[in-house]
DOPA-768848 format. One record per atom (N, C-alpha, C, O): residue in one letter; atom name; x negated, y negated, z negated. Coordinates in steps of 0.1 Angstrom, whole numbers, plus 5000, padded with zeros to 4 digits. Atoms other than C-alpha are relative to their C-alpha. Last residue first. Layout:
N
+------+------+------+------+------+
! type ! atom !   px !   py !   pz !
+------+------+------+------+------+
!    A !   CA !    X !    Y !    Z !
...
+------+------+------+------+------+
This chain:
91
+------+------+------+------+------+
! type ! atom !   px !   py !   pz !
+------+------+------+------+------+
!    I !    N ! 5006 ! 4987 ! 5003 !
!    I !   CA ! 4612 ! 1680 ! 7693 !
!    I !    C ! 4985 ! 4998 ! 4997 !
!    I !    O ! 4978 ! 5007 ! 4995 !
!    Q !    N ! 5014 ! 5000 ! 4996 !
!    Q !   CA ! 4633 ! 1649 ! 7690 !
!    Q !    C ! 4993 ! 5013 ! 4996 !
!    Q !    O ! 4996 ! 5019 ! 4986 !
!    V !    N ! 5009 ! 4992 ! 5008 !
!    V !   CA ! 4670 ! 1652 ! 7691 !
!    V !    C ! 4986 ! 5000 ! 5005 !
!    V !    O ! 4983 ! 5002 ! 5016 !
!    G !    N ! 5010 ! 5009 ! 5008 !
!    G !   CA ! 4689 ! 1623 ! 7706 !
!    G !    C ! 4991 ! 5008 ! 4991 !
!    G !    O ! 4986 ! 5003 ! 4981 !
!    W !    N ! 4996 ! 5001 ! 5014 !
!    W !   CA ! 4720 ! 1644 ! 7716 !
!    W !    C ! 4990 ! 4992 ! 4992 !
!    W !    O ! 4992 ! 4990 ! 4980 !
!    L !    N ! 4987 ! 5006 ! 5001 !
!    L !   CA ! 4714 ! 1637 ! 7753 !
!    L !    C ! 5005 ! 4999 ! 4985 !
!    L !    O ! 5012 ! 4989 ! 4982 !
!    Q !    N ! 5002 ! 5015 ! 4997 !
!    Q !   CA ! 4677 ! 1644 ! 7750 !
!    Q !    C ! 5014 ! 4993 ! 4998 !
!    Q !    O ! 5014 ! 4982 ! 4993 !
!    L !    N ! 5006 ! 5007 ! 5012 !
!    L !   CA ! 4685 ! 1677 ! 7732 !
!    L !    C ! 4997 ! 4985 ! 5002 !
!    L !    O ! 4999 ! 4977 ! 4993 !
!    Y !    N ! 4989 ! 5002 ! 5011 !
!    Y !   CA ! 4709 ! 1686 ! 7760 !
!    Y !    C ! 4994 ! 4994 ! 4988 !
!    Y !    O ! 5000 ! 4985 ! 4982 !
!    K !    N ! 4991 ! 5010 ! 4996 !
!    K !   CA ! 4682 ! 1679 ! 7787 !
!    K !    C ! 5011 ! 4998 ! 4989 !
!    K !    O ! 5014 ! 4986 ! 4986 !
!    E !    N ! 5007 ! 5013 ! 5001 !
!    E !   CA ! 4655 ! 1699 ! 7769 !
!    E !    C ! 5010 ! 4989 ! 5003 !
!    E !    O ! 5010 ! 4978 ! 4996 !
!    T !    N ! 5001 ! 5002 ! 5014 !
!    T !   CA ! 4679 ! 1729 ! 7766 !
!    T !    C ! 4994 ! 4986 ! 4997 !
!    T !    O ! 4999 ! 4978 ! 4989 !
!    I !    N ! 4987 ! 5003 ! 5004 !
!    I !   CA ! 4686 ! 1727 ! 7803 !
!    I !    C ! 5001 ! 4996 ! 4985 !
!    I !    O ! 5007 ! 4987 ! 4981 !
!    K !    N ! 4997 ! 5013 ! 4994 !
!    K !   CA ! 4649 ! 1725 ! 7812 !
!    K !    C ! 5014 ! 4996 ! 4995 !
!    K !    O ! 5017 ! 4984 ! 4991 !
!    E !    N ! 5008 ! 5010 ! 5007 !
!    E !   CA ! 4641 ! 1754 ! 7789 !
!    E !    C ! 5004 ! 4986 ! 5004 !
!    E !    O ! 5005 ! 4977 ! 4996 !
!    W !    N ! 4993 ! 5002 ! 5013 !
!    W !   CA ! 4670 ! 1775 ! 7803 !
!    W !    C ! 4992 ! 4989 ! 4992 !
!    W !    O ! 4998 ! 4981 ! 4985 !
!    T !    N ! 5003 ! 4989 ! 5009 !
!    T !   CA ! 4654 ! 1770 ! 7837 !
!    T !    C ! 5008 ! 4997 ! 4987 !
!    T !    O ! 5013 ! 4986 ! 4985 !
!    Q !    N ! 4995 ! 5003 ! 5013 !
!    Q !   CA ! 4663 ! 1749 ! 7868 !
!    Q !    C ! 4997 ! 5012 ! 4991 !
!    Q !    O ! 4998 ! 5024 ! 4996 !
!    K !    N ! 5011 ! 5006 ! 5008 !
!    K !   CA ! 4640 ! 1752 ! 7899 !
!    K !    C ! 5005 ! 4997 ! 4985 !
!    K !    O ! 4997 ! 4994 ! 4977 !
!    K !    N ! 5010 ! 4990 ! 5002 !
!    K !   CA ! 4664 ! 1775 ! 7917 !
!    K !    C ! 4989 ! 4996 ! 4991 !
!    K !    O ! 4982 ! 5004 ! 4985 !
!    V !    N ! 4996 ! 4991 ! 5012 !
!    V !   CA ! 4692 ! 1750 ! 7910 !
!    V !    C ! 4989 ! 5011 ! 4998 !
!    V !    O ! 4988 ! 5016 ! 4987 !
!    W !    N ! 5002 ! 5007 ! 5012 !
!    W !   CA ! 4675 ! 1724 ! 7933 !
!    W !    C ! 5002 ! 5010 ! 4988 !
!    W !    O ! 4994 ! 5010 ! 4978 !
!    E !    N ! 5014 ! 5002 ! 5002 !
!    E !   CA ! 4671 ! 1747 ! 7963 !
!    E !    C ! 4997 ! 4993 ! 4986 !
!    E !    O ! 4987 ! 4997 ! 4979 !
!    Y !    N ! 5006 ! 4987 ! 5003 !
!    Y !   CA ! 4707 ! 1758 ! 7959 !
!    Y !    C ! 4985 ! 4999 ! 4998 !
!    Y !    O ! 4980 ! 5005 ! 4988 !
!    A !    N ! 4996 ! 4996 ! 5014 !
!    A !   CA ! 4720 ! 1723 ! 7956 !
!    A !    C ! 4993 ! 5013 ! 4997 !
!    A !    O ! 4989 ! 5015 ! 4985 !
!    R !    N ! 5008 ! 5008 ! 5010 !
!    R !   CA ! 4700 ! 1713 ! 7987 !
!    R !    C ! 5003 ! 5003 ! 4986 !
!    R !    O ! 4994 ! 5004 ! 4977 !
!    D !    N ! 5014 ! 4996 ! 5000 !
!    D !   CA ! 4714 ! 1742 ! 8007 !
!    D !    C ! 4992 ! 4992 ! 4990 !
!    D !    O ! 4983 ! 4998 ! 4983 !
!    I !    N ! 5001 ! 4987 ! 5007 !
!    I !   CA ! 4750 ! 1736 ! 7996 !
!    I !    C ! 4985 ! 5004 ! 5000 !
!    I !    O ! 4981 ! 5009 ! 4990 !
!    L !    N ! 4998 ! 5002 ! 5015 !
!    L !   CA ! 4747 ! 1699 ! 8005 !
!    L !    C ! 4998 ! 5013 ! 4993 !
!    L !    O ! 4992 ! 5013 ! 4982 !
!    P !    N ! 5011 ! 5007 ! 5006 !
!    P !   CA ! 4732 ! 1707 ! 8039 !
!    P !    C ! 5001 ! 4998 ! 4985 !
!    P !    O ! 4991 ! 4998 ! 4978 !
!    Q !    N ! 5011 ! 4991 ! 5003 !
!    Q !   CA ! 4760 ! 1732 ! 8045 !
!    Q !    C ! 4987 ! 4994 ! 4995 !
!    Q !    O ! 4981 ! 4999 ! 4986 !
!    Y !    N ! 5003 ! 4999 ! 5014 !
!    Y !   CA ! 4788 ! 1707 ! 8041 !
!    Y !    C ! 4988 ! 5009 ! 4997 !
!    Y !    O ! 4982 ! 5009 ! 4986 !
!    K !    N ! 5002 ! 5013 ! 5005 !
!    K !   CA ! 4791 ! 1696 ! 8077 !
!    K !    C ! 4995 ! 5000 ! 4986 !
!    K !    O ! 4987 ! 4991 ! 4981 !
!    A !    N ! 5013 ! 5004 ! 4996 !
!    A !   CA ! 4787 ! 1732 ! 8088 !
!    A !    C ! 4996 ! 4986 ! 4995 !
!    A !    O ! 4985 ! 4983 ! 4992 !
!    P !    N ! 5010 ! 4995 ! 5010 !
!    P !   CA ! 4818 ! 1741 ! 8068 !
!    P !    C ! 4986 ! 4996 ! 5004 !
!    P !    O ! 4978 ! 4994 ! 4995 !
!    N !    N ! 5013 ! 5004 ! 4996 !
!    N !   CA ! 4840 ! 1718 ! 8090 !
!    N !    C ! 4989 ! 5005 ! 4991 !
!    N !    O ! 4982 ! 4997 ! 4985 !
!    N !    N ! 5000 ! 5002 ! 4986 !
!    N !   CA ! 4876 ! 1730 ! 8089 !
!    N !    C ! 4986 ! 4997 ! 5006 !
!    N !    O ! 4983 ! 4999 ! 5018 !
!    L !    N ! 4996 ! 4988 ! 4994 !
!    L !   CA ! 4874 ! 1745 ! 8054 !
!    L !    C ! 4999 ! 4999 ! 5016 !
!    L !    O ! 4996 ! 5009 ! 5022 !
!    Y !    N ! 5010 ! 4989 ! 5002 !
!    Y !   CA ! 4854 ! 1716 ! 8041 !
!    Y !    C ! 5003 ! 5012 ! 5008 !
!    Y !    O ! 4995 ! 5018 ! 5015 !
!    D !    N ! 5011 ! 5004 ! 4991 !
!    D !   CA ! 4878 ! 1691 ! 8057 !
!    D !    C ! 4989 ! 5010 ! 4999 !
!    D !    O ! 4983 ! 5014 ! 5009 !
!    I !    N ! 4996 ! 4997 ! 4986 !
!    I !   CA ! 4907 ! 1710 ! 8041 !
!    I !    C ! 4989 ! 4996 ! 5009 !
!    I !    O ! 4986 ! 5004 ! 5019 !
!    V !    N ! 5001 ! 4985 ! 4999 !
!    V !   CA ! 4889 ! 1708 ! 8007 !
!    V !    C ! 5004 ! 5004 ! 5014 !
!    V !    O ! 4997 ! 5013 ! 5020 !
!    K !    N ! 5014 ! 4996 ! 4999 !
!    K !   CA ! 4884 ! 1671 ! 8012 !
!    K !    C ! 4998 ! 5015 ! 5001 !
!    K !    O ! 4989 ! 5019 ! 5008 !
!    N !    N ! 5006 ! 5004 ! 4987 !
!    N !   CA ! 4920 ! 1665 ! 8021 !
!    N !    C ! 4986 ! 5004 ! 5001 !
!    N !    O ! 4981 ! 5008 ! 5012 !
!    A !    N ! 4995 ! 4990 ! 4991 !
!    A !   CA ! 4931 ! 1685 ! 7990 !
!    A !    C ! 4995 ! 4997 ! 5014 !
!    A !    O ! 4991 ! 5006 ! 5022 !
!    M !    N ! 5008 ! 4988 ! 5001 !
!    M !   CA ! 4908 ! 1663 ! 7969 !
!    M !    C ! 5005 ! 5011 ! 5010 !
!    M !    O ! 4997 ! 5018 ! 5016 !
!    K !    N ! 5014 ! 5003 ! 4994 !
!    K !   CA ! 4924 ! 1632 ! 7983 !
!    K !    C ! 4992 ! 5012 ! 4999 !
!    K !    O ! 4984 ! 5015 ! 5008 !
!    K !    N ! 4998 ! 5001 ! 4985 !
!    K !   CA ! 4959 ! 1646 ! 7975 !
!    K !    C ! 4987 ! 4997 ! 5007 !
!    K !    O ! 4984 ! 5003 ! 5018 !
!    P !    N ! 4998 ! 4986 ! 4994 !
!    P !   CA ! 4948 ! 1657 ! 7940 !
!    P !    C ! 5002 ! 5000 ! 5015 !
!    P !    O ! 4997 ! 5009 ! 5022 !
!    D !    N ! 4987 ! 4999 ! 4993 !
!    D !   CA ! 4935 ! 1622 ! 7931 !
!    D !    C ! 5001 ! 5014 ! 5007 !
!    D !    O ! 4993 ! 5017 ! 5015 !
!    K !    N ! 4990 ! 5001 ! 5010 !
!    K !   CA ! 4906 ! 1622 ! 7906 !
!    K !    C ! 5014 ! 5003 ! 5006 !
!    K !    O ! 5022 ! 5009 ! 5000 !
!    E !    N ! 4987 ! 5006 ! 4997 !
!    E !   CA ! 4878 ! 1633 ! 7929 !
!    E !    C ! 5009 ! 5000 ! 4988 !
!    E !    O ! 5009 ! 5009 ! 4980 !
!    I !    N ! 4993 ! 5004 ! 5012 !
!    I !   CA ! 4842 ! 1644 ! 7929 !
!    I !    C ! 5012 ! 4992 ! 5003 !
!    I !    O ! 5012 ! 4983 ! 5012 !
!    V !    N ! 4989 ! 5008 ! 4997 !
!    V !   CA ! 4827 ! 1665 ! 7957 !
!    V !    C ! 5008 ! 4996 ! 4987 !
!    V !    O ! 5012 ! 5005 ! 4980 !
!    I !    N ! 4986 ! 4996 ! 5003 !
!    I !   CA ! 4794 ! 1679 ! 7948 !
!    I !    C ! 5010 ! 4990 ! 5005 !
!    I !    O ! 5007 ! 4978 ! 5007 !
!    W !    N ! 4997 ! 4987 ! 4994 !
!    W !   CA ! 4759 ! 1678 ! 7962 !
!    W !    C ! 5013 ! 5005 ! 4996 !
!    W !    O ! 5017 ! 5016 ! 5000 !
!    K !    N ! 5000 ! 5002 ! 4986 !
!    K !   CA ! 4750 ! 1641 ! 7955 !
!    K !    C ! 5005 ! 5013 ! 5008 !
!    K !    O ! 5007 ! 5012 ! 5020 !
!    K !    N ! 4988 ! 5007 ! 4995 !
!    K !   CA ! 4762 ! 1644 ! 7919 !
!    K !    C ! 5000 ! 4999 ! 5015 !
!    K !    O ! 5011 ! 4999 ! 5021 !
!    F !    N ! 4996 ! 4993 ! 4988 !
!    F !   CA ! 4734 ! 1670 ! 7911 !
!    F !    C ! 5013 ! 4993 ! 5007 !
!    F !    O ! 5019 ! 5000 ! 5015 !
!    P !    N ! 5010 ! 5000 ! 4990 !
!    P !   CA ! 4714 ! 1648 ! 7887 !
!    P !    C ! 5005 ! 5007 ! 5013 !
!    P !    O ! 4999 ! 5005 ! 5024 !
!    T !    N ! 5008 ! 4987 ! 5000 !
!    T !   CA ! 4745 ! 1641 ! 7867 !
!    T !    C ! 4990 ! 5000 ! 5011 !
!    T !    O ! 4993 ! 4994 ! 5022 !
!    M !    N ! 5013 ! 5003 ! 5005 !
!    M !   CA ! 4758 ! 1605 ! 7863 !
!    M !    C ! 4990 ! 5012 ! 5000 !
!    M !    O ! 4979 ! 5011 ! 4996 !
!    E !    N ! 5006 ! 5009 ! 4992 !
!    E !   CA ! 4789 ! 1608 ! 7885 !
!    E !    C ! 4985 ! 4996 ! 4995 !
!    E !    O ! 4978 ! 4990 ! 5003 !
!    L !    N ! 5002 ! 4995 ! 4986 !
!    L !   CA ! 4801 ! 1640 ! 7870 !
!    L !    C ! 4992 ! 4990 ! 5009 !
!    L !    O ! 4984 ! 4995 ! 5017 !
!    Y !    N ! 5008 ! 4987 ! 5000 !
!    Y !   CA ! 4795 ! 1631 ! 7834 !
!    Y !    C ! 4997 ! 5004 ! 5014 !
!    Y !    O ! 4986 ! 5007 ! 5018 !
!    D !    N ! 5014 ! 5004 ! 5002 !
!    D !   CA ! 4808 ! 1595 ! 7840 !
!    D !    C ! 4991 ! 5013 ! 5000 !
!    D !    O ! 4980 ! 5012 ! 5006 !
!    K !    N ! 5004 ! 5007 ! 4988 !
!    K !   CA ! 4841 ! 1609 ! 7855 !
!    K !    C ! 4985 ! 4996 ! 4998 !
!    K !    O ! 4977 ! 4998 ! 5008 !
!    K !    N ! 5003 ! 4990 ! 4990 !
!    K !   CA ! 4844 ! 1633 ! 7826 !
!    K !    C ! 4995 ! 4994 ! 5013 !
!    K !    O ! 4986 ! 5000 ! 5020 !
!    I !    N ! 5012 ! 4993 ! 5004 !
!    I !   CA ! 4840 ! 1605 ! 7801 !
!    I !    C ! 4997 ! 5011 ! 5010 !
!    I !    O ! 4985 ! 5012 ! 5014 !
!    P !    N ! 5012 ! 5007 ! 4997 !
!    P !   CA ! 4864 ! 1582 ! 7820 !
!    P !    C ! 4987 ! 5008 ! 4996 !
!    P !    O ! 4977 ! 5006 ! 5003 !
!    N !    N ! 5003 ! 5010 ! 5010 !
!    N !   CA ! 4893 ! 1607 ! 7820 !
!    N !    C ! 4986 ! 4994 ! 5003 !
!    N !    O ! 4978 ! 4999 ! 5010 !
!    N !    N ! 4987 ! 5006 ! 5004 !
!    N !   CA ! 4910 ! 1630 ! 7845 !
!    N !    C ! 4998 ! 4990 ! 4988 !
!    N !    O ! 5008 ! 4985 ! 4982 !
!    Y !    N ! 5001 ! 5007 ! 5013 !
!    Y !   CA ! 4881 ! 1643 ! 7865 !
!    Y !    C ! 5013 ! 4994 ! 4997 !
!    Y !    O ! 5021 ! 4990 ! 5006 !
!    F !    N ! 4990 ! 5009 ! 5004 !
!    F !   CA ! 4882 ! 1669 ! 7893 !
!    F !    C ! 4995 ! 4993 ! 4987 !
!    F !    O ! 4988 ! 4999 ! 4979 !
!    A !    N ! 4998 ! 5003 ! 5014 !
!    A !   CA ! 4852 ! 1687 ! 7907 !
!    A !    C ! 5010 ! 4989 ! 4998 !
!    A !    O ! 5009 ! 4978 ! 5004 !
!    F !    N ! 4990 ! 5010 ! 5000 !
!    F !   CA ! 4848 ! 1704 ! 7941 !
!    F !    C ! 5004 ! 4998 ! 4986 !
!    F !    O ! 5009 ! 5007 ! 4979 !
!    V !    N ! 4994 ! 5003 ! 5013 !
!    V !   CA ! 4816 ! 1725 ! 7943 !
!    V !    C ! 5009 ! 4988 ! 5002 !
!    V !    O ! 5005 ! 4977 ! 5007 !
!    M !    N ! 4997 ! 5014 ! 5001 !
!    M !   CA ! 4805 ! 1742 ! 7975 !
!    M !    C ! 5008 ! 4997 ! 4987 !
!    M !    O ! 5016 ! 5005 ! 4983 !
!    K !    N ! 4986 ! 5004 ! 4998 !
!    K !   CA ! 4792 ! 1777 ! 7970 !
!    K !    C ! 5001 ! 4984 ! 4999 !
!    K !    O ! 4993 ! 4978 ! 4991 !
!    K !    N ! 4999 ! 5007 ! 4987 !
!    K !   CA ! 4756 ! 1790 ! 7975 !
!    K !    C ! 5015 ! 4996 ! 5003 !
!    K !    O ! 5019 ! 4998 ! 5014 !
!    C !    N ! 4992 ! 4991 ! 4991 !
!    C !   CA ! 4759 ! 1815 ! 7946 !
!    C !    C ! 5002 ! 4993 ! 5014 !
!    C !    O ! 5009 ! 4999 ! 5022 !
!    A !    N ! 5009 ! 4988 ! 4998 !
!    A !   CA ! 4731 ! 1796 ! 7927 !
!    A !    C ! 5007 ! 5010 ! 5009 !
!    A !    O ! 5000 ! 5018 ! 5016 !
!    F !    N ! 5012 ! 5003 ! 4991 !
!    F !   CA ! 4750 ! 1764 ! 7933 !
!    F !    C ! 4992 ! 5012 ! 5003 !
!    F !    O ! 4988 ! 5015 ! 5014 !
!    A !    N ! 4995 ! 5002 ! 4986 !
!    A !   CA ! 4782 ! 1779 ! 7919 !
!    A !    C ! 4989 ! 4997 ! 5009 !
!    A !    O ! 4988 ! 5002 ! 5020 !
!    E !    N ! 4998 ! 4986 ! 4995 !
!    E !   CA ! 4762 ! 1791 ! 7888 !
!    E !    C ! 5006 ! 4999 ! 5014 !
!    E !    O ! 5002 ! 5007 ! 5023 !
!    L !    N ! 5013 ! 4994 ! 4997 !
!    L !   CA ! 4749 ! 1756 ! 7883 !
!    L !    C ! 5002 ! 5014 ! 5006 !
!    L !    O ! 4995 ! 5018 ! 5015 !
!    I !    N ! 5005 ! 5007 ! 4987 !
!    I !   CA ! 4784 ! 1742 ! 7885 !
!    I !    C ! 4987 ! 5006 ! 5004 !
!    I !    O ! 4985 ! 5008 ! 5016 !
!    S !    N ! 4992 ! 4995 ! 4989 !
!    S !   CA ! 4796 ! 1767 ! 7859 !
!    S !    C ! 4996 ! 4994 ! 5014 !
!    S !    O ! 4996 ! 5001 ! 5024 !
!    L !    N ! 5005 ! 4987 ! 4996 !
!    L !   CA ! 4767 ! 1759 ! 7837 !
!    L !    C ! 5008 ! 5006 ! 5011 !
!    L !    O ! 5002 ! 5013 ! 5020 !
!    H !    N ! 5014 ! 5001 ! 4994 !
!    H !   CA ! 4776 ! 1722 ! 7836 !
!    H !    C ! 4995 ! 5014 ! 5005 !
!    H !    O ! 4991 ! 5015 ! 5017 !
!    M !    N ! 4999 ! 5003 ! 4985 !
!    M !   CA ! 4813 ! 1729 ! 7831 !
!    M !    C ! 4986 ! 4999 ! 5006 !
!    M !    O ! 4985 ! 5004 ! 5018 !
+------+------+------+------+------+
């Protein structure tokens, strides 16, 4: 999921992410890009957020722009380092 979100940012797309368990919720809410995605568990609430996006794309453009600027600075080395930190591997 992580790389898919980064790819969406690189394509300047808004990201809407569902969670259905506490681990996925934590993953989405603890990630460095949480400020630029819409996170939701309830399908009706998510549908309303998507409708809001479709009706007001300019409202979401700053999120898309910030996500794009951030993702341009990400590298395979940074992603690898982050995963190794998460797994507790010392280099």
